[in-house]
N, CA and C atoms of all chains as a GROMACS GRO file, in nm:
protein
  549
    1UNK      N    1   1.142   5.680   6.447
    1UNK     CA    2   1.159   5.595   6.564
    1UNK      C    3   1.047   5.492   6.573
    2UNK      N    4   0.926   5.532   6.530
    2UNK     CA    5   0.813   5.439   6.544
    2UNK      C    6   0.820   5.328   6.439
    3UNK      N    7   0.901   5.348   6.334
    3UNK     CA    8   0.914   5.242   6.232
    3UNK      C    9   0.982   5.118   6.288
    4UNK      N   10   1.068   5.135   6.392
    4UNK     CA   11   1.127   5.017   6.456
    4UNK      C   12   1.019   4.929   6.517
    5UNK      N   13   0.915   4.991   6.576
    5UNK     CA   14   0.806   4.913   6.637
    5UNK      C   15   0.729   4.838   6.529
    6UNK      N   16   0.706   4.903   6.411
    6UNK     CA   17   0.637   4.835   6.301
    6UNK      C   18   0.714   4.709   6.260
    7UNK      N   19   0.844   4.728   6.235
    7UNK     CA   20   0.923   4.615   6.185
    7UNK      C   21   0.935   4.505   6.288
    8UNK      N   22   0.944   4.543   6.417
    8UNK     CA   23   0.956   4.442   6.523
    8UNK      C   24   0.830   4.357   6.531
    9UNK      N   25   0.712   4.423   6.529
    9UNK     CA   26   0.586   4.348   6.541
    9UNK      C   27   0.565   4.258   6.420
   10UNK      N   28   0.588   4.309   6.299
   10UNK     CA   29   0.555   4.229   6.181
   10UNK      C   30   0.658   4.118   6.163
   11UNK      N   31   0.782   4.140   6.207
   11UNK     CA   32   0.881   4.032   6.201
   11UNK      C   33   0.850   3.924   6.303
   12UNK      N   34   0.794   3.962   6.419
   12UNK     CA   35   0.755   3.860   6.517
   12UNK      C   36   0.642   3.772   6.462
   13UNK      N   37   0.546   3.835   6.393
   13UNK     CA   38   0.439   3.755   6.332
   13UNK      C   39   0.490   3.661   6.226
   14UNK      N   40   0.581   3.710   6.140
   14UNK     CA   41   0.634   3.624   6.032
   14UNK      C   42   0.718   3.510   6.089
   15UNK      N   43   0.797   3.538   6.193
   15UNK     CA   44   0.884   3.435   6.251
   15UNK      C   45   0.800   3.328   6.320
   16UNK      N   46   0.691   3.369   6.389
   16UNK     CA   47   0.605   3.269   6.454
   16UNK      C   48   0.538   3.179   6.351
   17UNK      N   49   0.491   3.236   6.238
   17UNK     CA   50   0.426   3.149   6.139
   17UNK      C   51   0.528   3.062   6.067
   18UNK      N   52   0.653   3.107   6.050
   18UNK     CA   53   0.755   3.023   5.986
   18UNK      C   54   0.795   2.909   6.080
   19UNK      N   55   0.797   2.935   6.212
   19UNK     CA   56   0.822   2.827   6.308
   19UNK      C   57   0.711   2.722   6.298
   20UNK      N   58   0.586   2.766   6.278
   20UNK     CA   59   0.476   2.670   6.264
   20UNK      C   60   0.486   2.595   6.132
   21UNK      N   61   0.539   2.659   6.025
   21UNK     CA   62   0.562   2.584   5.901
   21UNK      C   63   0.665   2.476   5.924
   22UNK      N   64   0.772   2.505   6.000
   22UNK     CA   65   0.880   2.408   6.017
   22UNK      C   66   0.834   2.291   6.104
   23UNK      N   67   0.773   2.316   6.220
   23UNK     CA   68   0.741   2.206   6.310
   23UNK      C   69   0.593   2.174   6.321
   24UNK      N   70   0.515   2.209   6.215
   24UNK     CA   71   0.374   2.175   6.221
   24UNK      C   72   0.352   2.025   6.217
   25UNK      N   73   0.255   1.970   6.291
   25UNK     CA   74   0.242   1.825   6.293
   25UNK      C   75   0.187   1.766   6.164
   26UNK      N   76   0.094   1.832   6.099
   26UNK     CA   77   0.036   1.775   5.978
   26UNK      C   78   0.062   1.864   5.858
   27UNK      N   79   0.025   1.813   5.738
   27UNK     CA   80   0.046   1.893   5.618
   27UNK      C   81  -0.049   2.012   5.612
   28UNK      N   82  -0.172   1.993   5.667
   28UNK     CA   83  -0.269   2.102   5.662
   28UNK      C   84  -0.227   2.219   5.750
   29UNK      N   85  -0.165   2.188   5.866
   29UNK     CA   86  -0.113   2.295   5.950
   29UNK      C   87  -0.008   2.377   5.877
   30UNK      N   88   0.076   2.305   5.802
   30UNK     CA   89   0.182   2.376   5.729
   30UNK      C   90   0.124   2.465   5.620
   31UNK      N   91   0.021   2.416   5.550
   31UNK     CA   92  -0.035   2.500   5.443
   31UNK      C   93  -0.110   2.620   5.503
   32UNK      N   94  -0.178   2.600   5.617
   32UNK     CA   95  -0.247   2.713   5.682
   32UNK      C   96  -0.147   2.818   5.727
   33UNK      N   97  -0.033   2.774   5.784
   33UNK     CA   98   0.070   2.869   5.825
   33UNK      C   99   0.134   2.936   5.704
   34UNK      N  100   0.142   2.864   5.590
   34UNK     CA  101   0.198   2.924   5.468
   34UNK      C  102   0.108   3.034   5.414
   35UNK      N  103  -0.024   3.013   5.424
   35UNK     CA  104  -0.119   3.117   5.382
   35UNK      C  105  -0.102   3.243   5.466
   36UNK      N  106  -0.093   3.225   5.599
   36UNK     CA  107  -0.072   3.339   5.687
   36UNK      C  108   0.060   3.410   5.658
   37UNK      N  109   0.165   3.331   5.633
   37UNK     CA  110   0.296   3.392   5.604
   37UNK      C  111   0.294   3.469   5.474
   38UNK      N  112   0.214   3.423   5.375
   38UNK     CA  113   0.204   3.497   5.249
   38UNK      C  114   0.139   3.633   5.270
   39UNK      N  115   0.031   3.638   5.349
   39UNK     CA  116  -0.035   3.767   5.371
   39UNK      C  117   0.056   3.860   5.451
   40UNK      N  118   0.129   3.805   5.550
   40UNK     CA  119   0.221   3.889   5.626
   40UNK      C  120   0.334   3.939   5.536
   41UNK      N  121   0.379   3.856   5.439
   41UNK     CA  122   0.482   3.901   5.347
   41UNK      C  123   0.435   4.012   5.256
   42UNK      N  124   0.307   4.008   5.215
   42UNK     CA  125   0.253   4.118   5.135
   42UNK      C  126   0.249   4.247   5.217
   43UNK      N  127   0.214   4.235   5.345
   43UNK     CA  128   0.218   4.352   5.433
   43UNK      C  129   0.360   4.406   5.450
   44UNK      N  130   0.460   4.316   5.451
   44UNK     CA  131   0.599   4.360   5.462
   44UNK      C  132   0.641   4.438   5.338
   45UNK      N  133   0.591   4.395   5.219
   45UNK     CA  134   0.624   4.470   5.096
   45UNK      C  135   0.561   4.609   5.100
   46UNK      N  136   0.437   4.619   5.156
   46UNK     CA  137   0.376   4.752   5.171
   46UNK      C  138   0.455   4.838   5.268
   47UNK      N  139   0.507   4.776   5.376
   47UNK     CA  140   0.589   4.854   5.470
   47UNK      C  141   0.721   4.898   5.406
   48UNK      N  142   0.773   4.818   5.310
   48UNK     CA  143   0.893   4.862   5.236
   48UNK      C  144   0.862   4.986   5.153
   49UNK      N  145   0.740   4.988   5.090
   49UNK     CA  146   0.701   5.107   5.015
   49UNK      C  147   0.691   5.228   5.106
   50UNK      N  148   0.644   5.208   5.231
   50UNK     CA  149   0.635   5.319   5.326
   50UNK      C  150   0.774   5.362   5.372
   51UNK      N  151   0.863   5.266   5.389
   51UNK     CA  152   0.996   5.297   5.444
   51UNK      C  153   1.082   5.372   5.344
   52UNK      N  154   1.084   5.323   5.218
   52UNK     CA  155   1.172   5.383   5.118
   52UNK      C  156   1.103   5.493   5.038
   53UNK      N  157   0.974   5.520   5.063
   53UNK     CA  158   0.898   5.623   4.991
   53UNK      C  159   0.901   5.600   4.841
   54UNK      N  160   0.879   5.475   4.799
   54UNK     CA  161   0.888   5.443   4.657
   54UNK      C  162   0.762   5.370   4.614
   55UNK      N  163   0.688   5.421   4.513
   55UNK     CA  164   0.561   5.358   4.477
   55UNK      C  165   0.575   5.232   4.392
   56UNK      N  166   0.700   5.191   4.360
   56UNK     CA  167   0.718   5.070   4.281
   56UNK      C  168   0.675   4.945   4.358
   57UNK      N  169   0.691   4.950   4.491
   57UNK     CA  170   0.663   4.833   4.573
   57UNK      C  171   0.515   4.799   4.578
   58UNK      N  172   0.428   4.896   4.543
   58UNK     CA  173   0.284   4.867   4.545
   58UNK      C  174   0.247   4.767   4.436
   59UNK      N  175   0.308   4.781   4.317
   59UNK     CA  176   0.283   4.684   4.209
   59UNK      C  177   0.338   4.547   4.247
   60UNK      N  178   0.455   4.547   4.312
   60UNK     CA  179   0.514   4.420   4.357
   60UNK      C  180   0.421   4.353   4.458
   61UNK      N  181   0.361   4.432   4.547
   61UNK     CA  182   0.270   4.376   4.648
   61UNK      C  183   0.145   4.318   4.582
   62UNK      N  184   0.094   4.384   4.477
   62UNK     CA  185  -0.026   4.333   4.409
   62UNK      C  186   0.003   4.199   4.340
   63UNK      N  187   0.117   4.190   4.271
   63UNK     CA  188   0.154   4.064   4.204
   63UNK      C  189   0.178   3.954   4.307
   64UNK      N  190   0.242   3.989   4.419
   64UNK     CA  191   0.268   3.888   4.522
   64UNK      C  192   0.140   3.839   4.586
   65UNK      N  193   0.040   3.928   4.601
   65UNK     CA  194  -0.089   3.885   4.658
   65UNK      C  195  -0.159   3.788   4.564
   66UNK      N  196  -0.156   3.818   4.431
   66UNK     CA  197  -0.218   3.727   4.333
   66UNK      C  198  -0.151   3.590   4.335
   67UNK      N  199  -0.015   3.589   4.337
   67UNK     CA  200   0.056   3.462   4.332
   67UNK      C  201   0.038   3.382   4.460
   68UNK      N  202   0.031   3.450   4.576
   68UNK     CA  203   0.009   3.378   4.702
   68UNK      C  204  -0.128   3.313   4.707
   69UNK      N  205  -0.230   3.384   4.656
   69UNK     CA  206  -0.365   3.326   4.652
   69UNK      C  207  -0.369   3.204   4.560
   70UNK      N  208  -0.307   3.216   4.441
   70UNK     CA  209  -0.305   3.103   4.347
   70UNK      C  210  -0.236   2.982   4.410
   71UNK      N  211  -0.126   3.008   4.480
   71UNK     CA  212  -0.049   2.901   4.542
   71UNK      C  213  -0.130   2.825   4.646
   72UNK      N  214  -0.202   2.900   4.731
   72UNK     CA  215  -0.283   2.835   4.835
   72UNK      C  216  -0.395   2.752   4.774
   73UNK      N  217  -0.463   2.807   4.672
   73UNK     CA  218  -0.576   2.735   4.612
   73UNK      C  219  -0.529   2.609   4.540
   74UNK      N  220  -0.416   2.620   4.467
   74UNK     CA  221  -0.367   2.503   4.394
   74UNK      C  222  -0.322   2.393   4.489
   75UNK      N  223  -0.250   2.430   4.596
   75UNK     CA  224  -0.205   2.328   4.692
   75UNK      C  225  -0.325   2.263   4.761
   76UNK      N  226  -0.428   2.342   4.794
   76UNK     CA  227  -0.546   2.284   4.860
   76UNK      C  228  -0.621   2.190   4.766
   77UNK      N  229  -0.631   2.227   4.636
   77UNK     CA  230  -0.699   2.139   4.542
   77UNK      C  231  -0.624   2.007   4.522
   78UNK      N  232  -0.491   2.015   4.513
   78UNK     CA  233  -0.412   1.892   4.496
   78UNK      C  234  -0.425   1.803   4.619
   79UNK      N  235  -0.422   1.863   4.740
   79UNK     CA  236  -0.435   1.784   4.861
   79UNK      C  237  -0.574   1.725   4.875
   80UNK      N  238  -0.674   1.794   4.819
   80UNK     CA  239  -0.811   1.742   4.830
   80UNK      C  240  -0.831   1.625   4.735
   81UNK      N  241  -0.765   1.627   4.618
   81UNK     CA  242  -0.796   1.528   4.516
   81UNK      C  243  -0.725   1.396   4.537
   82UNK      N  244  -0.597   1.395   4.576
   82UNK     CA  245  -0.541   1.265   4.612
   82UNK      C  246  -0.509   1.261   4.761
   83UNK      N  247  -0.572   1.162   4.825
   83UNK     CA  248  -0.572   1.158   4.972
   83UNK      C  249  -0.438   1.111   5.028
   84UNK      N  250  -0.363   1.029   4.949
   84UNK     CA  251  -0.243   0.972   5.010
   84UNK      C  252  -0.124   1.066   5.004
   85UNK      N  253  -0.141   1.183   4.942
   85UNK     CA  254  -0.030   1.277   4.932
   85UNK      C  255  -0.005   1.348   5.065
   86UNK      N  256  -0.195   6.417   5.858
   86UNK     CA  257  -0.221   6.302   5.770
   86UNK      C  258  -0.115   6.194   5.788
   87UNK      N  259   0.009   6.240   5.807
   87UNK     CA  260   0.117   6.144   5.828
   87UNK      C  261   0.100   6.068   5.960
   88UNK      N  262   0.057   6.140   6.065
   88UNK     CA  263   0.037   6.076   6.195
   88UNK      C  264  -0.077   5.977   6.191
   89UNK      N  265  -0.184   6.010   6.118
   89UNK     CA  266  -0.297   5.917   6.106
   89UNK      C  267  -0.253   5.789   6.034
   90UNK      N  268  -0.171   5.805   5.929
   90UNK     CA  269  -0.119   5.688   5.859
   90UNK      C  270  -0.034   5.601   5.949
   91UNK      N  271   0.049   5.665   6.034
   91UNK     CA  272   0.133   5.586   6.125
   91UNK      C  273   0.051   5.513   6.229
   92UNK      N  274  -0.059   5.576   6.276
   92UNK     CA  275  -0.145   5.507   6.374
   92UNK      C  276  -0.211   5.386   6.309
   93UNK      N  277  -0.258   5.400   6.183
   93UNK     CA  278  -0.318   5.285   6.114
   93UNK      C  279  -0.216   5.174   6.091
   94UNK      N  280  -0.093   5.211   6.056
   94UNK     CA  281   0.010   5.108   6.032
   94UNK      C  282   0.044   5.037   6.163
   95UNK      N  283   0.043   5.112   6.276
   95UNK     CA  284   0.071   5.048   6.405
   95UNK      C  285  -0.036   4.945   6.440
   96UNK      N  286  -0.164   4.982   6.418
   96UNK     CA  287  -0.273   4.887   6.444
   96UNK      C  288  -0.259   4.765   6.354
   97UNK      N  289  -0.224   4.787   6.226
   97UNK     CA  290  -0.213   4.676   6.132
   97UNK      C  291  -0.101   4.581   6.168
   98UNK      N  292   0.016   4.634   6.206
   98UNK     CA  293   0.126   4.544   6.242
   98UNK      C  294   0.096   4.468   6.370
   99UNK      N  295   0.022   4.533   6.464
   99UNK     CA  296  -0.015   4.460   6.585
   99UNK      C  297  -0.108   4.343   6.552
  100UNK      N  298  -0.201   4.365   6.457
  100UNK     CA  299  -0.289   4.253   6.421
  100UNK      C  300  -0.215   4.146   6.342
  101UNK      N  301  -0.113   4.185   6.263
  101UNK     CA  302  -0.030   4.084   6.197
  101UNK      C  303   0.042   3.997   6.300
  102UNK      N  304   0.093   4.062   6.408
  102UNK     CA  305   0.158   3.985   6.515
  102UNK      C  306   0.059   3.891   6.582
  103UNK      N  307  -0.065   3.938   6.602
  103UNK     CA  308  -0.166   3.851   6.663
  103UNK      C  309  -0.200   3.734   6.572
  104UNK      N  310  -0.199   3.755   6.440
  104UNK     CA  311  -0.225   3.644   6.348
  104UNK      C  312  -0.116   3.539   6.353
  105UNK      N  313   0.010   3.583   6.358
  105UNK     CA  314   0.120   3.487   6.370
  105UNK      C  315   0.115   3.412   6.501
  106UNK      N  316   0.079   3.483   6.609
  106UNK     CA  317   0.069   3.418   6.741
  106UNK      C  318  -0.045   3.317   6.744
  107UNK      N  319  -0.157   3.350   6.676
  107UNK     CA  320  -0.268   3.257   6.671
  107UNK      C  321  -0.234   3.131   6.594
  108UNK      N  322  -0.162   3.148   6.481
  108UNK     CA  323  -0.120   3.030   6.405
  108UNK      C  324  -0.022   2.946   6.488
  109UNK      N  325   0.061   3.013   6.565
  109UNK     CA  326   0.159   2.938   6.645
  109UNK      C  327   0.094   2.865   6.762
  110UNK      N  328  -0.008   2.921   6.823
  110UNK     CA  329  -0.056   2.869   6.950
  110UNK      C  330  -0.178   2.779   6.941
  111UNK      N  331  -0.260   2.793   6.834
  111UNK     CA  332  -0.387   2.721   6.833
  111UNK      C  333  -0.367   2.571   6.812
  112UNK      N  334  -0.452   2.486   6.872
  112UNK     CA  335  -0.423   2.343   6.874
  112UNK      C  336  -0.469   2.266   6.751
  113UNK      N  337  -0.546   2.325   6.660
  113UNK     CA  338  -0.622   2.249   6.562
  113UNK      C  339  -0.607   2.315   6.426
  114UNK      N  340  -0.635   2.242   6.318
  114UNK     CA  341  -0.623   2.302   6.185
  114UNK      C  342  -0.726   2.412   6.166
  115UNK      N  343  -0.850   2.384   6.208
  115UNK     CA  344  -0.959   2.479   6.186
  115UNK      C  345  -0.940   2.604   6.271
  116UNK      N  346  -0.894   2.585   6.397
  116UNK     CA  347  -0.865   2.701   6.480
  116UNK      C  348  -0.752   2.784   6.423
  117UNK      N  349  -0.651   2.715   6.368
  117UNK     CA  350  -0.539   2.788   6.308
  117UNK      C  351  -0.584   2.869   6.188
  118UNK      N  352  -0.670   2.810   6.105
  118UNK     CA  353  -0.720   2.883   5.988
  118UNK      C  354  -0.799   3.006   6.029
  119UNK      N  355  -0.886   2.988   6.129
  119UNK     CA  356  -0.969   3.100   6.172
  119UNK      C  357  -0.885   3.214   6.229
  120UNK      N  358  -0.795   3.180   6.322
  120UNK     CA  359  -0.716   3.284   6.386
  120UNK      C  360  -0.625   3.354   6.287
  121UNK      N  361  -0.554   3.274   6.203
  121UNK     CA  362  -0.460   3.335   6.110
  121UNK      C  363  -0.527   3.421   6.006
  122UNK      N  364  -0.635   3.370   5.944
  122UNK     CA  365  -0.691   3.442   5.831
  122UNK      C  366  -0.761   3.571   5.872
  123UNK      N  367  -0.842   3.564   5.978
  123UNK     CA  368  -0.916   3.686   6.015
  123UNK      C  369  -0.824   3.797   6.062
  124UNK      N  370  -0.729   3.761   6.149
  124UNK     CA  371  -0.641   3.865   6.203
  124UNK      C  372  -0.554   3.926   6.095
  125UNK      N  373  -0.502   3.842   6.002
  125UNK     CA  374  -0.416   3.900   5.900
  125UNK      C  375  -0.495   3.978   5.796
  126UNK      N  376  -0.624   3.943   5.775
  126UNK     CA  377  -0.704   4.024   5.683
  126UNK      C  378  -0.722   4.166   5.738
  127UNK      N  379  -0.759   4.176   5.866
  127UNK     CA  380  -0.776   4.309   5.925
  127UNK      C  381  -0.644   4.384   5.930
  128UNK      N  382  -0.535   4.313   5.963
  128UNK     CA  383  -0.405   4.378   5.969
  128UNK      C  384  -0.360   4.430   5.834
  129UNK      N  385  -0.384   4.350   5.729
  129UNK     CA  386  -0.343   4.395   5.595
  129UNK      C  387  -0.424   4.516   5.550
  130UNK      N  388  -0.556   4.514   5.579
  130UNK     CA  389  -0.639   4.630   5.542
  130UNK      C  390  -0.591   4.755   5.613
  131UNK      N  391  -0.557   4.743   5.742
  131UNK     CA  392  -0.516   4.861   5.817
  131UNK      C  393  -0.379   4.913   5.770
  132UNK      N  394  -0.286   4.820   5.738
  132UNK     CA  395  -0.155   4.864   5.688
  132UNK      C  396  -0.169   4.935   5.554
  133UNK      N  397  -0.253   4.878   5.464
  133UNK     CA  398  -0.268   4.940   5.332
  133UNK      C  399  -0.334   5.077   5.343
  134UNK      N  400  -0.433   5.089   5.434
  134UNK     CA  401  -0.497   5.220   5.453
  134UNK      C  402  -0.399   5.321   5.512
  135UNK      N  403  -0.314   5.274   5.602
  135UNK     CA  404  -0.216   5.365   5.662
  135UNK      C  405  -0.113   5.412   5.561
  136UNK      N  406  -0.065   5.320   5.476
  136UNK     CA  407   0.033   5.360   5.374
  136UNK      C  408  -0.032   5.455   5.274
  137UNK      N  409  -0.158   5.428   5.238
  137UNK     CA  410  -0.227   5.518   5.146
  137UNK      C  411  -0.256   5.654   5.207
  138UNK      N  412  -0.280   5.660   5.339
  138UNK     CA  413  -0.305   5.790   5.401
  138UNK      C  414  -0.177   5.870   5.420
  139UNK      N  415  -0.063   5.800   5.436
  139UNK     CA  416   0.061   5.875   5.457
  139UNK      C  417   0.109   5.938   5.326
  140UNK      N  418   0.078   5.872   5.210
  140UNK     CA  419   0.111   5.934   5.080
  140UNK      C  420  -0.017   5.935   4.999
  141UNK      N  421  -0.092   6.044   4.994
  141UNK     CA  422  -0.228   6.038   4.938
  141UNK      C  423  -0.234   6.011   4.788
  142UNK      N  424  -0.120   6.022   4.715
  142UNK     CA  425  -0.129   5.988   4.572
  142UNK      C  426  -0.117   5.838   4.549
  143UNK      N  427  -0.090   5.759   4.655
  143UNK     CA  428  -0.087   5.614   4.642
  143UNK      C  429  -0.219   5.550   4.678
  144UNK      N  430  -0.319   5.631   4.712
  144UNK     CA  431  -0.437   5.577   4.778
  144UNK      C  432  -0.518   5.484   4.687
  145UNK      N  433  -0.512   5.509   4.554
  145UNK     CA  434  -0.592   5.427   4.462
  145UNK      C  435  -0.538   5.284   4.457
  146UNK      N  436  -0.404   5.271   4.448
  146UNK     CA  437  -0.346   5.138   4.441
  146UNK      C  438  -0.367   5.061   4.571
  147UNK      N  439  -0.358   5.129   4.683
  147UNK     CA  440  -0.378   5.058   4.810
  147UNK      C  441  -0.525   5.018   4.830
  148UNK      N  442  -0.617   5.099   4.774
  148UNK     CA  443  -0.759   5.058   4.781
  148UNK      C  444  -0.784   4.936   4.693
  149UNK      N  445  -0.715   4.928   4.577
  149UNK     CA  446  -0.726   4.808   4.494
  149UNK      C  447  -0.673   4.686   4.569
  150UNK      N  448  -0.562   4.706   4.641
  150UNK     CA  449  -0.506   4.595   4.721
  150UNK      C  450  -0.603   4.551   4.831
  151UNK      N  451  -0.667   4.648   4.897
  151UNK     CA  452  -0.763   4.615   5.003
  151UNK      C  453  -0.881   4.536   4.947
  152UNK      N  454  -0.932   4.578   4.830
  152UNK     CA  455  -1.045   4.506   4.769
  152UNK      C  456  -1.005   4.365   4.731
  153UNK      N  457  -0.882   4.350   4.675
  153UNK     CA  458  -0.837   4.219   4.632
  153UNK      C  459  -0.820   4.124   4.751
  154UNK      N  460  -0.757   4.174   4.858
  154UNK     CA  461  -0.736   4.088   4.976
  154UNK      C  462  -0.869   4.051   5.040
  155UNK      N  463  -0.964   4.146   5.045
  155UNK     CA  464  -1.092   4.115   5.110
  155UNK      C  465  -1.175   4.018   5.026
  156UNK      N  466  -1.146   4.004   4.894
  156UNK     CA  467  -1.213   3.898   4.818
  156UNK      C  468  -1.141   3.764   4.829
  157UNK      N  469  -1.007   3.764   4.820
  157UNK     CA  470  -0.937   3.636   4.805
  157UNK      C  471  -0.905   3.566   4.935
  158UNK      N  472  -0.889   3.640   5.044
  158UNK     CA  473  -0.843   3.574   5.167
  158UNK      C  474  -0.948   3.482   5.229
  159UNK      N  475  -1.079   3.518   5.234
  159UNK     CA  476  -1.178   3.420   5.279
  159UNK      C  477  -1.191   3.300   5.187
  160UNK      N  478  -1.169   3.321   5.054
  160UNK     CA  479  -1.179   3.209   4.961
  160UNK      C  480  -1.069   3.107   4.988
  161UNK      N  481  -0.946   3.154   5.012
  161UNK     CA  482  -0.836   3.060   5.036
  161UNK      C  483  -0.855   2.988   5.169
  162UNK      N  484  -0.907   3.058   5.270
  162UNK     CA  485  -0.932   2.993   5.398
  162UNK      C  486  -1.041   2.886   5.386
  163UNK      N  487  -1.146   2.916   5.308
  163UNK     CA  488  -1.255   2.820   5.291
  163UNK      C  489  -1.209   2.697   5.214
  164UNK      N  490  -1.127   2.719   5.109
  164UNK     CA  491  -1.077   2.606   5.030
  164UNK      C  492  -0.987   2.517   5.115
  165UNK      N  493  -0.904   2.578   5.200
  165UNK     CA  494  -0.816   2.498   5.287
  165UNK      C  495  -0.896   2.419   5.389
  166UNK      N  496  -1.000   2.482   5.448
  166UNK     CA  497  -1.081   2.411   5.548
  166UNK      C  498  -1.157   2.296   5.483
  167UNK      N  499  -1.203   2.318   5.358
  167UNK     CA  500  -1.275   2.210   5.290
  167UNK      C  501  -1.181   2.095   5.256
  168UNK      N  502  -1.057   2.127   5.215
  168UNK     CA  503  -0.961   2.020   5.186
  168UNK      C  504  -0.928   1.941   5.312
  169UNK      N  505  -0.912   2.010   5.426
  169UNK     CA  506  -0.882   1.940   5.551
  169UNK      C  507  -1.000   1.852   5.594
  170UNK      N  508  -1.122   1.899   5.567
  170UNK     CA  509  -1.239   1.820   5.608
  170UNK      C  510  -1.260   1.700   5.516
  171UNK      N  511  -1.233   1.716   5.385
  171UNK     CA  512  -1.242   1.602   5.293
  171UNK      C  513  -1.137   1.498   5.323
  172UNK      N  514  -1.020   1.539   5.371
  172UNK     CA  515  -0.916   1.442   5.405
  172UNK      C  516  -0.941   1.374   5.538
  173UNK      N  517  -1.044   1.418   5.612
  173UNK     CA  518  -1.078   1.351   5.736
  173UNK      C  519  -0.989   1.387   5.853
  174UNK      N  520  -0.943   1.512   5.858
  174UNK     CA  521  -0.863   1.555   5.973
  174UNK      C  522  -0.957   1.577   6.091
  175UNK      N  523  -0.936   1.512   6.205
  175UNK     CA  524  -1.029   1.528   6.316
  175UNK      C  525  -1.010   1.662   6.385
  176UNK      N  526  -1.122   1.716   6.436
  176UNK     CA  527  -1.113   1.837   6.517
  176UNK      C  528  -1.066   1.798   6.657
  177UNK      N  529  -1.049   1.900   6.742
  177UNK     CA  530  -1.004   1.874   6.878
  177UNK      C  531  -1.115   1.807   6.957
  178UNK      N  532  -1.081   1.739   7.065
  178UNK     CA  533  -1.179   1.664   7.143
  178UNK      C  534  -1.284   1.754   7.208
  179UNK      N  535  -1.248   1.878   7.236
  179UNK     CA  536  -1.341   1.968   7.306
  179UNK      C  537  -1.451   2.016   7.212
  180UNK      N  538  -1.423   2.014   7.080
  180UNK     CA  539  -1.518   2.066   6.982
  180UNK      C  540  -1.644   1.980   6.977
  181UNK      N  541  -1.760   2.046   6.986
  181UNK     CA  542  -1.887   1.973   6.983
  181UNK      C  543  -1.959   1.999   6.850
  182UNK      N  544  -2.024   1.892   6.796
  182UNK     CA  545  -2.106   1.910   6.676
  182UNK      C  546  -2.251   1.935   6.715
  183UNK      N  547  -2.319   2.008   6.629
  183UNK     CA  548  -2.461   2.031   6.654
  183UNK      C  549  -2.541   1.906   6.619
   0.00000   0.00000   0.00000
């Protein structure tokens, strides 16, 4: 029964950050909200491992964390280097 | 052990919700970075510890995840703040410089 509360809270966090990605005023706001949404998505994969009692999702969460970090750093470097983008 | 894991996961999901709310509500890029990154770092650590405590044979992988997130999440926040500052994004009017 308490797993409904977990999913409700973490889905509210993900939906709020996705709303900020959609209607953010600047590009930096969108990238900041994308970083937050990536970390919340990694937490959702860990909650899937808890829900289904399957340890395969832990490896998926590790790979997703690495790829989300790479994505944020690469987008920030590209935005820093050419100003008109 | 199972109940302790569920309590940690509840704390973690609550902090994830606070991180999303902070990103949604804060007025500025720098405020959004601060609110989102710190709250989601603590929330992710608590969720991973809770999942590892509920199944103790998973604890090594979740500790690796906690170490990885605690290294990479401040780095990504710092890189984003530096990119926003190099592009000349103004802070809010209330913010004072030293």
